C-alpha positions in Angstrom: -121.9 -102.6 37.4 -118.8 -100.3 37.2 -117.5 -98.9 33.9 -115.6 -101.5 32.0 -117.0 -104.3 34.0 -118.6 -107.2 32.0 -122.3 -107.8 32.4 -123.3 -110.8 34.5 -124.2 -114.0 32.7 -126.6 -116.4 34.4 -125.8 -120.0 33.3 -128.6 -122.5 33.9 -127.9 -126.2 34.1 -130.9 -128.6 34.3 -130.1 -132.0 35.7 -131.9 -135.4 36.1 -129.9 -138.4 37.4 -126.6 -137.6 35.8 -124.3 -137.0 38.8 -120.9 -137.8 37.2 -121.7 -135.9 34.0 -123.0 -133.0 36.0 -119.8 -132.8 38.0 -117.7 -132.5 34.8 -120.1 -129.9 33.4 -119.8 -127.7 36.5 -116.1 -128.1 36.6 -116.0 -126.8 33.0 -117.9 -123.7 34.1 -115.5 -123.1 37.0 -112.8 -122.8 34.3 -114.6 -120.0 32.3 -112.4 -116.9 31.7 -113.1 -113.3 31.0 -116.7 -113.2 32.2 -118.7 -112.7 35.4 -121.2 -115.5 35.9 -123.6 -117.1 38.3 -124.5 -120.8 37.9 -128.0 -122.0 38.6 -128.5 -125.8 38.9 -132.1 -126.9 38.6 -132.3 -130.6 39.8 -135.5 -132.4 38.6 -135.9 -134.8 41.5 -132.8 -136.9 40.8 -132.5 -140.1 42.7 -128.7 -140.6 42.2 -127.5 -138.0 44.8 -126.9 -135.3 42.1 -128.4 -132.5 44.2 -126.5 -133.5 47.3 -123.3 -133.6 45.2 -123.8 -130.1 44.0 -124.6 -128.8 47.5 -121.5 -130.6 48.8 -118.9 -129.9 46.1 -120.1 -126.6 44.4 -121.9 -124.8 47.3 -119.9 -121.6 46.8 -120.2 -121.6 43.1 -123.8 -122.5 42.3 -127.4 -121.7 43.3 -129.3 -124.9 43.6 -133.0 -125.4 43.0 -134.4 -128.8 44.0 -137.6 -130.0 42.4 -139.4 -132.9 44.0 -140.0 -134.6 40.7 -139.0 -134.4 37.0 -140.7 -131.2 35.7 -139.0 -131.5 32.3 -136.4 -129.4 30.5 -138.7 -126.5 29.8 -140.2 -125.9 33.2 -136.8 -126.3 34.9 -135.2 -123.8 32.6 -138.0 -121.4 33.2 -137.4 -121.7 36.9 -133.8 -120.8 36.3 -134.7 -117.9 34.0 -137.1 -116.5 36.6 -134.4 -116.4 39.2 -131.6 -115.3 36.9 -129.9 -111.9 37.7 -127.8 -111.6 34.6 -128.3 -109.4 31.5 -127.7 -112.6 29.5 -128.9 -116.2 30.1 -126.8 -119.2 29.0 -128.0 -122.8 28.9 -125.6 -125.7 29.2 -126.7 -129.3 29.2 -125.6 -131.4 32.1 -124.0 -133.8 29.6 -121.8 -131.1 28.0 -118.5 -129.6 28.9 -117.6 -126.1 27.8 -114.1 -124.9 26.7 -112.8 -122.1 29.0 -113.6 -119.3 26.4 -117.1 -120.5 25.7 -119.0 -117.8 27.5 -116.8 -114.9 26.5 -117.1 -116.0 22.8 -120.9 -116.1 23.0 -120.9 -112.7 24.6 -119.2 -111.2 21.6 -122.2 -112.1 19.4 -124.4 -109.4 21.1 -122.0 -106.6 20.2 -122.8 -107.2 16.5 -126.3 -105.6 16.5 -129.1 -104.7 19.0 -131.4 -107.3 17.4 -129.1 -110.2 18.1 -131.1 -112.0 20.8 -129.5 -115.4 20.6 -126.0 -116.8 20.2 -125.2 -120.4 19.1 -122.2 -122.5 20.0 -120.0 -124.9 18.1 -121.0 -128.2 19.7 -118.7 -131.1 19.0 -119.2 -134.7 20.0 -117.5 -135.7 23.2 -116.2 -139.0 22.0 -114.8 -137.4 18.8 -114.1 -133.7 19.3 -113.1 -133.5 15.6 -116.7 -134.1 14.6 -119.6 -131.6 14.7 -122.7 -132.3 16.7 -124.4 -129.0 16.1 -123.5 -125.6 14.8 -126.8 -123.8 14.9 -130.0 -125.4 13.5 -131.7 -126.3 10.3 -135.3 -127.3 9.7 -137.3 -129.5 7.3 -140.7 -128.2 6.0 -142.6 -130.7 8.2 -141.2 -129.2 11.4 -138.4 -131.8 12.0 -135.3 -129.9 12.9 -131.7 -131.0 13.2 -128.4 -129.5 14.1 -126.5 -127.8 11.3 -123.4 -129.9 10.4 -124.4 -132.9 12.5 -121.9 -135.7 11.9 -119.6 -133.7 9.7 -115.9 -133.3 10.4 -114.8 -130.1 12.1 -112.5 -129.2 9.3 -112.9 -125.5 9.1 -116.2 -125.3 7.2 -117.9 -124.1 10.4 -115.3 -121.6 11.5 -117.0 -118.5 10.4 -119.3 -116.4 12.5 -122.7 -116.2 10.7 -126.4 -115.9 11.2 -128.2 -119.2 11.9 -131.8 -120.0 12.5 -131.6 -120.5 16.2 -129.1 -122.0 18.8 -129.3 -125.5 20.1 -130.5 -125.5 23.8 -127.6 -127.8 24.7 -125.3 -124.7 24.7 -126.8 -121.4 24.0 -127.0 -117.8 25.2 -130.0 -115.5 25.1 -130.4 -111.8 25.7 -132.6 -111.5 28.9 -134.4 -108.5 27.4 -135.6 -110.8 24.6 -136.8 -113.5 27.0 -138.6 -110.8 29.1 -140.4 -109.8 25.9 -141.3 -113.1 24.3 -141.4 -115.4 27.4 -139.4 -118.5 28.2 -139.8 -122.0 27.1 -143.3 -123.4 26.2 -143.8 -126.0 29.0 -146.3 -128.0 26.8 -143.1 -129.2 25.0 -141.6 -130.7 28.2 -138.4 -131.7 26.4 -137.0 -132.0 22.8 -137.8 -129.4 20.2 -138.3 -126.8 23.0 -135.3 -124.8 21.8 -136.7 -124.9 18.3 -140.0 -123.4 19.5 -138.3 -120.7 21.5 -135.9 -119.9 18.7 -138.6 -119.7 16.0 -140.8 -117.6 18.3 -137.9 -115.2 18.8 -137.2 -115.0 15.0 -140.9 -114.3 14.3 -140.7 -111.5 17.0 -137.9 -109.9 15.1 -134.8 -111.2 16.9 -131.8 -112.8 15.2 -129.2 -115.5 16.1 -125.5 -115.4 15.5 -123.3 -118.5 15.5 -119.9 -118.1 17.2 -117.4 -120.8 16.2 -115.0 -120.0 19.1 -117.7 -120.9 21.6 -116.9 -124.6 21.8 -118.7 -127.3 23.8 -118.2 -131.0 23.9 -121.4 -133.0 24.1 -122.3 -136.6 25.0 -125.0 -137.3 22.4 -128.2 -139.0 23.4 -127.3 -139.5 27.1 -130.6 -138.2 28.4 -132.9 -140.9 27.1 -130.7 -142.8 24.6 -130.8 -142.6 20.8 -133.0 -145.8 20.6 -135.5 -144.6 23.3 -139.2 -144.8 22.3 -140.0 -142.0 24.8 -137.5 -139.8 23.0 -139.2 -140.5 19.6 -142.6 -139.8 21.1 -141.5 -136.4 22.4 -139.6 -135.5 19.2 -142.6 -136.4 16.9 -145.2 -134.8 19.2 -143.2 -131.6 19.4 -142.5 -131.5 15.7 -146.2 -131.3 15.1 -146.8 -128.7 17.9 -144.0 -126.5 16.5 -145.6 -126.5 13.0 -149.1 -125.9 14.4 -147.9 -123.0 16.6 -145.6 -121.1 14.1 -145.8 -122.3 10.5 -147.7 -120.2 8.0 -150.9 -121.9 6.8 -149.5 -122.1 3.3 -146.8 -124.4 4.6 -148.9 -126.1 7.3 -151.3 -127.5 4.7 -148.4 -129.4 3.0 -147.2 -130.9 6.3 -148.5 -134.4 5.6 -146.8 -134.5 2.2 -143.4 -133.5 3.6 -143.8 -135.9 6.5 -144.5 -138.8 4.2 -141.5 -137.9 2.1 -139.3 -137.8 5.1 -140.5 -141.1 6.4 -140.0 -142.8 3.1 -136.5 -141.5 2.8 -135.8 -142.5 6.4 -137.0 -146.1 5.7 -134.7 -146.3 2.6 -131.8 -144.8 4.5 -132.2 -147.5 7.3 -131.5 -150.2 4.7 -128.2 -148.5 4.1 -127.5 -148.4 7.8 -127.9 -144.6 8.3 -130.5 -142.3 9.8 -132.5 -142.3 13.0 -134.4 -145.4 11.9 -131.2 -147.5 11.9 -131.1 -147.2 15.7 -134.2 -149.4 15.9 -132.9 -152.8 14.9 -134.9 -155.6 13.2 -138.6 -155.8 12.6 -139.4 -155.5 16.3 -137.5 -152.3 16.5 -139.2 -150.9 13.4 -142.6 -151.7 14.9 -141.6 -150.0 18.2 -140.5 -146.9 16.2 -143.8 -146.8 14.3 -145.8 -147.1 17.5 -143.8 -144.3 19.1 -144.4 -142.0 16.1 -148.2 -142.8 16.3 -148.2 -142.0 20.0 -146.5 -138.8 19.4 -149.0 -137.8 16.7 -151.9 -138.7 19.0 -150.5 -136.7 21.9 -150.0 -133.7 19.5 -153.7 -134.0 18.5 -154.8 -133.8 22.1 -152.7 -130.7 22.6 -153.7 -129.0 19.3 -156.5 -126.8 20.6 -154.3 -125.3 23.3 -151.4 -124.8 20.8 -153.7 -123.1 18.3 -154.8 -120.7 21.0 -151.1 -119.9 21.6 -150.7 -119.4 17.8 -153.4 -116.7 17.9 -151.7 -115.0 20.9 -148.4 -114.9 18.9 -149.9 -112.3 16.6 -149.2 -109.7 19.3 -145.4 -110.4 19.1 -145.0 -111.1 15.4 -142.8 -108.8 13.4 -142.6 -111.1 10.3 -145.3 -111.7 7.8 -146.3 -115.3 7.0 -144.4 -115.1 3.7 -141.3 -113.9 5.5 -141.6 -116.8 8.0 -141.8 -119.2 5.1 -138.8 -117.6 3.4 -136.9 -117.8 6.7 -137.6 -121.5 7.0 -136.7 -122.1 3.4 -133.4 -120.3 3.7 -132.5 -122.6 6.6 -133.9 -125.8 5.2 -132.2 -129.1 5.7 -132.2 -131.7 3.0 -133.5 -135.2 3.3 -130.0 -136.6 2.8 -128.6 -134.5 5.6 -131.5 -135.6 7.9 -130.6 -139.2 7.2 -126.9 -138.7 7.9 
């Protein structure tokens, strides 16, 4: 790299059966300005011709990895990270489209301090770009996490660059040096909550995250499995428990059941007002389907618990924060029940 030349950014796009959305996503990356980039598309065994479309229409712009089956968001991103040549790694969901200055805005975050390992985007909803989807992340004490500002109008309140807990994996950038130190995504998470696990692991290892309001991405919400998908609920619930088991201090972990019960009770009340995740599951049959999905998620987490607890012990080698500091970090970026139900 010559003097004055910008460092290479490796952008990873994971795809599964979303050919039309993927095309728009890649076209938005072709319009990026002010940066040098390589684009790595990892196709998870799509059956809709996605991979062939990429090879046909973006052959000179992308590197294509074809998987025979769906290996999940985590494993596919790890494939991309392993082959990435850039000093920075960016993730962009296949159902998202980036504004032309997205990558250059994220890059500016890393000039702030050497311990900035992550940069978060301002993600707005595709259907209503005047409404926030995510502007960094917040977390509830039972491990449930949600995008900061989800559902709020983009009226200027999220126009300031500031430290946030971690970036949403829909549109994020990571320092490759950080990933080489702490590792990539935990493949036990498969999908959903994986960015939370990576982000919290990075925070515990001493890295920070900066939110960049000029890094704007438009996102089709819930297009992967659908907002009312039982499979989606199973993964979110399972990974909520795994995240807490792996990273929460014991002083907070012992209270997990209490916080979980409080969140469920508030969610049930919110559904009667037509808000919250529970409202996506209509009628008594829908509520029973939701309850069954939560139970399946908890049972799956229980089966994975021994392996996750072994990883918890291994994390001690990376940890730069004390348990009390981790608890304070989570408290400082806590989401309220009313925000969760929005």
